[in-house]
C-alpha positions, 0 to 999 in steps of 0.5 A: 210119527216116531210116537205113533210108531212107539204106540203101535210097537208097544201095543198101548192101544191093544193090551193083551189081558187075554192071553191064548194058548193054542194048545187049549184049542184045535188046530183048525183054530190055531191054523186060522189065527196064525195064517191070518193077519190083523187089518188094522195093524196093516192099515196103520203101517200102510199110513205110516208108509204114505207119511214117510213117503210124503216127507222123503219127497220133500228131501230125498236125499237126506232119506237116500244118503241114510238108507244107503249106508245099509246096503246089506239090509236093502239087499236082505229086504229085496231078497225076502220080497223076490222069496215069494217065487219059491215060497211055500205060501207065495201069497202069505210070503209076498203079503208079509215082506212087502210089509218087511219093505214098508217097516224098513222105509217107514223106520229109516224116514222117521229117523232120518227126518228127526231134528236129533235122533236121540229124541227116540229115547225119550219118546219111548221112554215116555211111552213105556211109562203109560205101558207100565201103567197099563200092566200095574192096572193088570193087577188090580182086574186080576189078570196080571198073573198066569196060570204058573203065577208068573207076572205077564201083565198086559202081554200075552205071555211072561217071556214077551213081558220080560223083553219089554221091561229090559227094554223099558229100563234100557230105555230109562238108562238112555234118558237120564244120560241125554235129557237128564235135565228134562227127566223128573228124578222122582218119576224116573226112580219109581219107573225103574223101581217098578220095571225091575220088580215087574221084571222079577215078579215075572220070572222071565229067566232069559230076560232077567239074565240079559239085564244083567249079562248084556251090558256086563259082556258089552263093557268087557267086550268094548275093553278087549276092543280098545286094548287091542284096537279092534272093532267092538263088532269083530271083538264079539264076533271072535267070542262067538266064534271062539264060543262054537271052537270050543264046543267042537273042539270039546264034544271031539276030545270027549267023543260025545255029542253036543248034548251030553257035553254041554250037560257039564256046564248046564243043568237044562240044555233042552232050555225047556224043550227048545232043543226038540223044536231046533231039531226038527226046523233044523231038519227041515233047513237042511232040505232048503239051506240055501234060500229057505222056504220063503220070507214068511213062509214057514210058520203060520202059513194053514195046513202047509206049514211044516210044523202042522204037516210034519210036526209032533206034539207041542211043536204042531202048536207053535209059530215060531223055533224060539231061536231067531236065527234059526227062523231066519235060516228057515225063511231065507237060508244061508243067503239071508244069514249072510246079509243080516250078518252083513247087515250088523257089520255094516252097523258095527261100522258105523257105531265104530266111527261115531265111538270118539264123539258120542260114547253115550249113544255108542254104547246105548246102541250097542246095549239094545242091539246086543240085547236083541240078539242074545235074546234071540237065541231062545226067542224069536224075533228077527224078520218076524213082522213088526215084533217090538225087539225087531222094529227097535234092533231096526231103529237102532240100525237107522240111528247107527247109520243117521249118526255116522252120516252126521259126523261124516258131514261134520267133518267134511265141513271142518276140512272144507 
């Protein structure tokens, strides 16, 4: 079951050799494409949900205990489902939120009933080998590079390829740690080298930077956590808060707005036009700041989409804000953001409990989650359908919950 999910998430059966740019078409085409779902994907996930339901019927308590360890996530999905009541597009919101319910249920069931949750990394490593071959195949058939000469392979965009490449490299690191005796060293070396080369060819600046910065940040933050005997999540949250305080104090000290202040440190503070998108979405968020516009009821809901009705220029043609946190605020407001942060705090607590017994699993789970969190600063995947980065983040959260319960059970047995 985990293999089938991996095939779907990595789009191995539906490589995107013909990327579509909605700016090339009229607004009618864009609205039609982004407001309707993929029937095949819905049928796949419904069938996976049915299989997961059959597994939980056999051993319901194991699943219930695992999921109950992530009550903030349960509440987050629950709020998402009922958000159709106040959504801009109630039917679309309900359909997309039920999809999230199916996704979370299926992923937690899959992880719960795996003999060893580390198998996930071996499965995704092997599937990433197939994905690598598909991306290499795009070169001889002449569709591997976009109009700017950046490698996109079998993906719709170079940034999407970059995300998959970084995750593939992290999966490679994981299998070398967990399944060293079962991995062909020559194949592994070729795998890591080719993914790295293709990532560099993609010129996906965010992914290339995060490939190195995320492990460095994780190592430094974990060192500080050990030094002060703190939870790693608390250290990371403190760092984020310190960054916000630095910007707030800096702008007040120099008497300038955020943009001129950041220009002292960064050349392109617009992040290739993202600041224009963020300003538009945050203006809309201010109108519904508490509970948002409804899950899945901001982008891609037809002509009632705020960007279609009120946006200007290229904003009309996009279907995400290129910031997962702003998109979460747009959908579920501060309520959704608070529950999402609580979910991350719960995951951090789980991983903190298993670090001494499973340090490598602790590191790789944090590595992948931290990549997904930092990637969402300039891209958007949180609660965005079945986006690969979101699905993999949920899998890491489910693994953290499962391994925490396993370690707790072993301690209870030892005490008794």
